[in-house]
BATIDO-16096 format. One record per residue: residue in three letters; x, y, z of N, C-alpha, C in turn. Coordinates in steps of 0.05 Angstrom, whole numbers, padded with zeros to 5 digits, always signed. Layout:
N
ALAXYZXYZXYZ
...
END
This chain:
300
MET-00161+02202+00057-00156+02206+00086-00133+02187+00094
PRO-00112+02197+00106-00090+02179+00113-00098+02161+00136
CYS-00086+02137+00136-00092+02117+00155-00066+02106+00167
HIS-00066+02100+00193-00042+02090+00205-00035+02063+00194
PRO-00010+02057+00188-00003+02031+00176-00010+02007+00193
LEU-00007+02009+00220-00014+01987+00237-00044+01981+00237
ARG-00060+02003+00238-00089+02000+00238-00098+01988+00211
LEU-00085+01997+00190-00092+01986+00163-00085+01956+00161
ALA-00062+01948+00172-00054+01920+00171-00073+01903+00187
CYS-00081+01913+00211-00099+01897+00228-00127+01895+00215
PHE-00136+01917+00202-00162+01916+00189-00161+01897+00165
ARG-00139+01897+00150-00137+01878+00128-00137+01849+00137
ALA-00123+01843+00159-00122+01816+00170-00150+01807+00179
TYR-00165+01825+00191-00192+01818+00199-00211+01816+00176
ALA-00209+01835+00157-00228+01835+00135-00223+01812+00116
SER-00198+01803+00114-00193+01781+00095-00204+01755+00105
SER-00212+01753+00130-00224+01728+00140-00254+01731+00146
THR-00266+01753+00138-00295+01757+00142-00307+01768+00116
GLN-00333+01768+00115-00347+01778+00091-00352+01808+00094
LEU-00343+01824+00075-00346+01853+00076-00363+01862+00052
PRO-00377+01885+00055-00390+01896+00031-00370+01905+00011
ARG-00378+01904-00014-00359+01911-00036-00351+01940-00035
CYS-00368+01957-00024-00361+01986-00022-00338+01990-00004
LEU-00336+01975+00018-00314+01978+00036-00288+01966+00024
GLN-00292+01944+00009-00268+01931-00003-00255+01950-00024
GLY-00271+01965-00038-00260+01983-00058-00248+02008-00047
SER-00257+02016-00023-00247+02041-00012-00221+02038+00003
ILE-00212+02014+00009-00188+02009+00024-00168+01997+00005
PRO-00143+02007+00004-00123+01996-00014-00118+01967-00009
GLY-00114+01952-00031-00111+01923-00030-00084+01914-00019
PRO-00075+01889-00025-00089+01870-00042-00111+01855-00027
TRP-00133+01850-00042-00155+01834-00031-00156+01807-00045
PRO-00161+01786-00030-00164+01760-00043-00188+01760-00062
ALA-00186+01744-00083-00208+01743-00102-00233+01731-00090
VAL-00230+01712-00072-00253+01699-00060-00268+01719-00043
THR-00253+01739-00031-00267+01759-00015-00283+01778-00032
ARG-00272+01785-00056-00287+01802-00074-00312+01789-00084
ALA-00311+01763-00085-00335+01748-00094-00356+01746-00073
GLY-00350+01755-00048-00369+01754-00027-00368+01729-00010
ILE-00347+01713-00014-00344+01688+00002-00321+01691+00021
PRO-00325+01686+00047-00303+01689+00066-00283+01667+00062
PRO-00257+01674+00059-00237+01653+00055-00233+01636+00080
ALA-00229+01610+00076-00225+01592+00098-00195+01587+00101
GLY-00186+01585+00126-00158+01578+00132-00140+01602+00134
ILE-00150+01627+00130-00133+01650+00133-00130+01657+00163
CYS-00105+01658+00172-00099+01663+00200-00111+01642+00219
GLY-00115+01618+00208-00126+01597+00225-00155+01598+00229
ILE-00170+01616+00214-00198+01619+00218-00212+01604+00196
ALA-00229+01586+00202-00244+01570+00182-00270+01584+00176
GLY-00282+01574+00155-00308+01585+00147-00330+01578+00166
ARG-00352+01592+00164-00374+01588+00182-00386+01560+00181
SER-00386+01548+00157-00398+01522+00154-00382+01500+00167
SER-00356+01504+00172-00339+01484+00184-00342+01483+00214
THR-00354+01502+00227-00357+01503+00256-00384+01492+00263
PRO-00385+01469+00277-00412+01458+00284-00425+01473+00306
HIS-00451+01471+00308-00465+01484+00330-00459+01470+00356
PRO-00455+01484+00378-00448+01471+00403-00468+01449+00412
LEU-00494+01455+00408-00514+01435+00416-00513+01410+00399
SER-00509+01413+00373-00507+01390+00355-00482+01374+00361
ALA-00460+01389+00367-00435+01375+00374-00438+01359+00399
ALA-00451+01370+00419-00455+01355+00445-00473+01331+00441
LEU-00494+01334+00426-00512+01311+00421-00499+01290+00404
GLY-00482+01299+00385-00468+01280+00368-00447+01264+00384
ALA-00435+01277+00404-00415+01263+00421-00429+01242+00439
LEU-00455+01246+00444-00469+01227+00461-00481+01204+00446
ALA-00480+01204+00419-00494+01184+00403-00482+01156+00408
LYS-00456+01153+00408-00443+01127+00412-00441+01119+00441
PRO-00432+01136+00459-00429+01128+00487-00455+01119+00501
ILE-00478+01130+00491-00503+01124+00504-00510+01094+00502
HIS-00498+01080+00483-00504+01052+00479-00484+01034+00494
ARG-00467+01045+00509-00447+01029+00524-00453+01029+00554
ARG-00447+01006+00566-00453+01003+00595-00435+01021+00612
ASP-00410+01024+00603-00391+01040+00619-00401+01069+00623
PHE-00414+01079+00602-00425+01107+00605-00446+01108+00627
TRP-00463+01089+00628-00485+01090+00648-00474+01083+00676
TYR-00454+01067+00677-00441+01062+00704-00428+01087+00714
LEU-00413+01101+00697-00401+01126+00704-00422+01147+00711
PHE-00443+01148+00695-00464+01168+00700-00477+01163+00726
ALA-00483+01137+00733-00497+01131+00758-00479+01137+00782
THR-00454+01129+00780-00436+01135+00803-00432+01165+00808
PHE-00430+01180+00786-00426+01208+00789-00452+01222+00797
PHE-00475+01210+00790-00501+01220+00800-00501+01218+00831
ILE-00493+01195+00842-00492+01192+00871-00471+01210+00883
CYS-00449+01215+00869-00429+01234+00879-00441+01261+00884
GLY-00456+01272+00864-00469+01297+00869-00492+01295+00889
PHE-00504+01272+00890-00526+01268+00909-00516+01270+00938
THR-00492+01260+00943-00482+01258+00970-00465+01282+00978
THR-00458+01300+00959-00440+01322+00966-00455+01349+00963
ASN-00457+01359+00939-00469+01385+00935-00498+01386+00942
GLY-00513+01364+00936-00541+01364+00941-00549+01362+00970
LEU-00535+01346+00986-00543+01342+01014-00525+01358+01033
VAL-00499+01353+01033-00482+01365+01053-00478+01395+01049
ARG-00472+01403+01025-00467+01432+01020-00493+01448+01024
ALA-00516+01437+01016-00541+01452+01017-00555+01450+01045
HIS-00551+01428+01060-00567+01424+01084-00551+01419+01109
LEU-00525+01420+01108-00509+01414+01133-00514+01436+01154
ILE-00514+01461+01146-00519+01482+01165-00546+01480+01178
ALA-00566+01474+01162-00593+01471+01173-00595+01446+01191
LEU-00581+01425+01184-00580+01401+01200-00567+01406+01227
CYS-00546+01421+01227-00533+01428+01253-00550+01447+01269
ALA-00565+01465+01256-00583+01483+01270-00605+01468+01284
ASP-00614+01445+01273-00634+01429+01286-00624+01417+01313
HIS-00598+01415+01316-00586+01405+01340-00573+01426+01357
GLY-00581+01451+01353-00572+01473+01370-00545+01484+01364
ILE-00534+01479+01341-00507+01489+01334-00511+01515+01318
ALA-00496+01535+01325-00498+01561+01311-00489+01559+01282
GLU-00499+01577+01266-00494+01576+01238-00464+01581+01232
VAL-00451+01598+01247-00423+01603+01242-00406+01579+01248
ARG-00412+01564+01269-00397+01539+01275-00402+01518+01254
ALA-00427+01517+01244-00433+01497+01223-00419+01505+01197
ALA-00417+01530+01191-00402+01539+01168-00372+01533+01171
GLY-00362+01533+01196-00335+01525+01200-00329+01496+01193
LEU-00350+01479+01196-00347+01451+01188-00342+01449+01158
LEU-00357+01465+01143-00353+01465+01114-00326+01475+01106
ALA-00316+01495+01121-00289+01504+01116-00268+01483+01122
MET-00272+01468+01143-00254+01446+01150-00254+01425+01128
MET-00278+01419+01117-00280+01400+01095-00264+01409+01071
GLY-00265+01435+01066-00250+01446+01043-00220+01442+01046
VAL-00210+01445+01071-00181+01442+01075-00173+01413+01071
PHE-00189+01394+01083-00182+01366+01079-00189+01356+01051
ASP-00206+01370+01037-00212+01363+01009-00187+01368+00993
LEU-00173+01390+00997-00148+01395+00983-00127+01373+00988
ILE-00125+01365+01013-00106+01344+01020-00114+01317+01007
GLY-00140+01311+01009-00150+01285+00998-00148+01284+00968
SER-00153+01306+00954-00151+01306+00925-00122+01302+00916
THR-00103+01315+00929-00075+01312+00922-00066+01283+00927
ALA-00073+01272+00950-00065+01245+00956-00079+01225+00938
SER-00103+01231+00930-00117+01213+00912-00105+01212+00884
GLY-00095+01235+00875-00081+01235+00849-00056+01218+00850
TRP-00041+01219+00872-00017+01203+00876-00025+01173+00876
LEU-00047+01166+00889-00055+01138+00891-00065+01127+00865
THR-00077+01144+00848-00088+01135+00823-00066+01126+00804
ASP-00042+01138+00806-00020+01129+00789-00008+01102+00798
ARG-00017+01092+00820-00005+01067+00831-00025+01045+00836
PHE-00051+01052+00837-00071+01032+00843-00094+01035+00823
ASP-00111+01014+00823-00134+01013+00805-00154+01035+00813
PRO-00162+01053+00796-00181+01074+00804-00209+01062+00812
ARG-00216+01039+00802-00241+01027+00810-00242+01020+00839
LYS-00220+01008+00848-00218+01001+00877-00217+01026+00894
LEU-00204+01047+00884-00204+01072+00899-00232+01083+00902
LEU-00248+01082+00880-00275+01091+00882-00292+01075+00902
VAL-00287+01049+00903-00301+01033+00923-00294+01043+00952
ILE-00270+01049+00957-00262+01059+00983-00274+01086+00989
TYR-00273+01104+00969-00284+01131+00973-00314+01131+00978
TYR-00329+01117+00961-00358+01116+00965-00366+01102+00991
SER-00351+01081+00998-00357+01067+01023-00353+01085+01047
LEU-00330+01100+01048-00325+01118+01070-00346+01141+01071
ARG-00353+01151+01048-00372+01172+01047-00400+01163+01056
GLY-00408+01140+01047-00434+01130+01056-00435+01123+01086
THR-00413+01111+01096-00412+01105+01124-00412+01130+01141
ALA-00398+01150+01133-00398+01175+01148-00426+01188+01149
LEU-00441+01186+01127-00468+01198+01127-00487+01182+01145
VAL-00485+01156+01144-00502+01139+01161-00496+01144+01191
TYR-00471+01149+01197-00463+01154+01225-00472+01182+01235
LEU-00473+01201+01217-00478+01229+01225-00504+01233+01241
PRO-00528+01223+01232-00552+01229+01248-00552+01217+01276
TYR-00537+01195+01280-00537+01181+01305-00514+01189+01323
SER-00498+01208+01315-00477+01219+01332-00489+01239+01352
ASN-00474+01246+01371-00484+01266+01391-00480+01295+01383
PHE-00469+01299+01358-00464+01326+01347-00446+01342+01366
SER-00427+01328+01378-00407+01342+01394-00385+01352+01376
LEU-00367+01367+01388-00345+01378+01372-00327+01355+01361
THR-00324+01334+01376-00307+01312+01367-00320+01297+01345
SER-00345+01290+01348-00359+01274+01327-00361+01290+01301
LEU-00368+01315+01303-00370+01331+01278-00343+01336+01265
SER-00322+01338+01281-00295+01341+01270-00287+01316+01255
MET-00293+01293+01266-00287+01268+01253-00302+01265+01226
PHE-00327+01273+01227-00343+01272+01202-00332+01291+01181
ALA-00324+01315+01189-00313+01335+01170-00287+01325+01158
VAL-00270+01312+01174-00244+01302+01164-00249+01279+01144
PHE-00265+01259+01150-00269+01237+01132-00284+01246+01107
TYR-00304+01264+01111-00319+01272+01087-00303+01291+01069
GLY-00286+01307+01082-00270+01325+01065-00249+01311+01049
LEU-00238+01289+01060-00216+01275+01046-00225+01263+01019
ASP-00250+01256+01017-00259+01244+00991-00281+01260+00978
TRP-00282+01286+00983-00303+01302+00970-00298+01304+00940
ILE-00275+01313+00931-00269+01315+00903-00251+01292+00893
ALA-00243+01275+00911-00226+01253+00903-00239+01235+00883
THR-00266+01233+00884-00280+01216+00864-00280+01228+00837
VAL-00278+01254+00835-00278+01267+00808-00254+01259+00791
LEU-00231+01259+00803-00207+01252+00788-00208+01223+00779
ARG-00218+01205+00796-00220+01177+00788-00240+01173+00766
THR-00262+01187+00767-00282+01184+00746-00272+01195+00720
LEU-00257+01216+00720-00245+01227+00696-00225+01207+00684
ARG-00210+01195+00701-00190+01175+00691-00204+01151+00678
LEU-00225+01141+00690-00239+01119+00679-00254+01126+00653
THR-00263+01151+00652-00276+01160+00627-00256+01162+00604
THR-00232+01171+00610-00211+01171+00589-00203+01144+00580
GLU-00202+01125+00598-00195+01097+00591-00217+01084+00574
ALA-00242+01091+00580-00264+01078+00566-00270+01090+00539
PHE-00267+01116+00536-00276+01130+00511-00253+01144+00496
ARG-00228+01139+00503-00205+01151+00490-00203+01181+00496
GLU-00180+01191+00492-00175+01219+00499-00190+01239+00481
THR-00194+01231+00456-00207+01250+00437-00236+01255+00444
ALA-00250+01235+00454-00278+01237+00460-00284+01240+00490
ALA-00264+01236+00507-00268+01236+00536-00278+01262+00546
ALA-00269+01284+00535-00277+01310+00546-00307+01315+00543
MET-00317+01310+00519-00345+01314+00514-00363+01294+00530
VAL-00353+01269+00531-00368+01249+00546-00368+01255+00576
PHE-00346+01265+00586-00345+01272+00615-00363+01296+00620
GLY-00367+01313+00601-00386+01335+00605-00415+01324+00610
TRP-00422+01303+00595-00449+01291+00600-00449+01277+00627
ILE-00428+01264+00635-00427+01251+00661-00428+01272+00683
LEU-00415+01295+00679-00417+01316+00698-00445+01327+00700
ALA-00460+01326+00678-00488+01334+00680-00504+01315+00699
GLY-00496+01290+00699-00508+01271+00718-00502+01279+00747
HIS-00477+01289+00752-00470+01299+00778-00488+01322+00787
GLN-00492+01341+00769-00509+01363+00776-00538+01355+00780
LEU-00547+01335+00764-00574+01325+00767-00578+01312+00794
GLY-00558+01296+00802-00559+01283+00828-00560+01304+00851
ALA-00544+01325+00848-00544+01346+00869-00572+01359+00870
ALA-00584+01364+00848-00611+01377+00848-00631+01359+00861
CYS-00630+01333+00855-00649+01314+00867-00646+01312+00897
ALA-00621+01311+00906-00616+01309+00935-00625+01334+00950
ALA-00620+01357+00938-00628+01382+00951-00658+01384+00954
PHE-00672+01375+00934-00702+01376+00935-00713+01355+00954
LEU-00703+01330+00952-00714+01309+00968-00708+01313+00998
ALA-00684+01322+01005-00678+01327+01033-00695+01349+01044
ALA-00700+01370+01029-00717+01392+01039-00746+01382+01041
TYR-00754+01365+01022-00782+01355+01023-00786+01337+01048
ARG-00767+01319+01054-00769+01302+01078-00767+01319+01103
ARG-00751+01339+01103-00749+01357+01127-00775+01371+01132
THR-00789+01379+01111-00815+01392+01114-00836+01373+01125
LEU-00836+01348+01116-00856+01329+01124-00851+01318+01152
GLN-00826+01312+01159-00819+01298+01184-00808+01317+01205
GLY-00797+01339+01197-00785+01357+01217-00756+01352+01223
ASP-00744+01332+01210-00716+01327+01214-00704+01316+01188
TYR-00677+01311+01189-00663+01301+01165-00654+01272+01168
VAL-00664+01258+01187-00653+01231+01193-00657+01213+01169
ASP-00681+01210+01159-00686+01192+01137-00671+01200+01112
ALA-00670+01226+01106-00656+01235+01082-00626+01229+01084
VAL-00614+01234+01107-00585+01229+01109-00579+01199+01108
VAL-00595+01183+01122-00590+01154+01122-00594+01143+01094
PHE-00614+01152+01080-00619+01142+01053-00596+01150+01034
THR-00586+01174+01037-00564+01183+01020-00539+01167+01026
GLY-00534+01162+01052-00510+01145+01059-00512+01117+01048
SER-00536+01105+01049-00540+01078+01038-00536+01078+01008
ALA-00544+01099+00995-00539+01101+00966-00509+01103+00960
GLY-00494+01117+00976-00465+01118+00972-00452+01091+00976
ILE-00460+01076+00996-00449+01049+01000-00456+01031+00977
SER-00480+01032+00966-00488+01016+00944-00472+01023+00919
THR-00466+01048+00915-00451+01057+00892-00423+01045+00892
ALA-00412+01039+00915-00385+01027+00917-00384+01001+00902
ALA-00405+00985+00903-00405+00960+00888-00408+00965+00858
LEU-00423+00986+00851-00426+00992+00822-00401+01001+00809
ALA-00383+01014+00825-00358+01024+00814-00340+01002+00803
LEU-00343+00978+00814-00326+00956+00805-00333+00946+00777
LEU-00356+00953+00767-00365+00944+00741-00355+00962+00718
ILE-00344+00985+00725-00336+01004+00704-00312+00993+00690
GLY-00314+00991+00663-00291+00982+00647-00285+00953+00649
ARG-00303+00937+00661-00297+00909+00665-00296+00894+00638
HIS-00316+00900+00621-00317+00886+00595-00293+00894+00578
GLY-00285+00919+00578-00262+00928+00562-00236+00915+00572
ALA-00234+00912+00599-00209+00900+00610-00208+00871+00603
ALA-00231+00857+00603-00231+00829+00596-00223+00824+00567
SER-00233+00841+00549-00226+00838+00521-00197+00845+00516
ALA-00186+00864+00532-00158+00871+00528-00140+00849+00537
ARG-00148+00833+00558-00132+00811+00568-00134+00787+00550
ALA-00154+00785+00533-00157+00761+00516-00135+00759+00496
PRO-00124+00734+00492-00102+00731+00473-00112+00735+00444
PRO-00095+00745+00427-00103+00749+00399-00109+00722+00385
ALA-00128+00723+00367-00135+00698+00353-00114+00691+00333
ARG-00109+00665+00331-00089+00655+00313-00101+00650+00285
SER-00085+00656+00265-00095+00652+00238-00096+00622+00232
GLY-00116+00614+00216-00120+00586+00210-00099+00574+00192
GLY-00088+00589+00174-00069+00578+00154-00041+00577+00165
GLY-00026+00556+00157+00002+00553+00166+00019+00570+00148
GLY+00044+00563+00147+00062+00577+00129+00082+00594+00144
HIS+00088+00617+00132+00109+00634+00142+00099+00651+00165
ARG+00115+00654+00186+00111+00672+00208+00134+00691+00210
GLN+00128+00716+00211+00149+00737+00212+00146+00753+00237
ARG+00168+00755+00252+00168+00770+00277+00178+00799+00271
ARG+00161+00818+00280+00169+00846+00276+00191+00853+00296
GLY+00210+00868+00286+00233+00876+00303+00258+00863+00294
ASN+00257+00841+00280+00281+00829+00268+00273+00816+00241
THR+00291+00805+00227+00286+00794+00200+00286+00764+00200
LEU+00282+00752+00224+00282+00723+00226+00255+00712+00216
LEU+00256+00693+00198+00232+00680+00187+00232+00652+00197
ALA+00209+00643+00206+00206+00615+00215+00188+00601+00195
THR+00196+00579+00184+00181+00564+00164+00176+00536+00173
ASN+00155+00524+00162+00149+00496+00169+00167+00477+00155
ARG+00170+00453+00166+00188+00434+00154+00180+00425+00126
PRO+00155+00420+00121+00148+00412+00093+00157+00433+00072
LEU+00156+00459+00079+00164+00479+00060+00194+00478+00056
ILE+00209+00471+00077+00238+00469+00074+00245+00446+00055
GLY+00231+00423+00058+00236+00401+00040+00229+00407+00011
ILE+00207+00422+00007+00199+00429-00020+00220+00447-00033
SER+00230+00467-00018+00250+00485-00029+00276+00471-00035
ALA+00283+00450-00019+00308+00436-00024+00306+00419-00050
ARG+00283+00406-00054+00278+00390-00078+00278+00408-00103
ALA+00266+00432-00100+00266+00450-00123+00294+00460-00131
SER+00311+00464-00111+00338+00473-00118+00354+00450-00131
ARG+00349+00425-00123+00363+00402-00136+00354+00399-00165
SER+00328+00403-00170+00319+00400-00198+00330+00422-00215
ARG+00334+00446-00204+00346+00467-00220+00375+00461-00227
ARG+00389+00449-00207+00417+00442-00212+00420+00421-00234
SER+00402+00401-00233+00404+00380-00253+00397+00390-00281
GLN+00378+00409-00283+00372+00421-00309+00395+00437-00319
HIS+00410+00450-00302+00433+00466-00310+00456+00449-00320
LEU+00460+00426-00307+00481+00408-00316+00473+00394-00343
END
């Protein structure tokens, strides 16, 4: 049966990187690799490796967590990002409309506050990226978490007027996602670029865990007390406390990086890279001079 050349070429390219039954290999004109006839899928054809070289996603994720879990920076980043999710997705995104409804604000107007936060979130994230290239991200996290916590503590005691809610939406929107970029930057500095992606995935899991805890606890307190005052004040206090924790991220690594390199105990030759200048000690100069004189006398 005739076969289109393009279809045949595509089928050969696919079949040469997978394991096929021998009956199919014999019915299609070759050439077939010997390893494929033997029933073993060739590795490296068209950039496709064998099945054994691809690790399982779960084992790869757990393997990437083996070393960072023993470092303090990982837990500092995990804790701060836990509070980040605790104060944003868990409380404000899930309960702001219900909180405004308790004070007689319609749902559509309360949803408009979330939309305003989204607009200022875009502005704050862009400005925060510009600031990170010029200032220490730890200090920026201190400012962001402090402003976020202060805004939450202020919210239950405001009069829920248009002015007060607009001020809250502006301040809260400016640093909603601004903390994400700073956390990713510190993760890259602490765990190198090769491992930072997988480690940040685990830190992001802490963000989602914090959001789930805040969503449950706020609803639980609302059911018991009939309002959100304690839940909002507690969440704001947690945000202010996290600001102090952010200063500890990468502190040990920065101190070791600033430490001067240890000097070698032995004297002798010192060579500077970048030029061919050699510095020698005076005793060695004297020894070499005496050795040259003795050679001259033996020659004479």
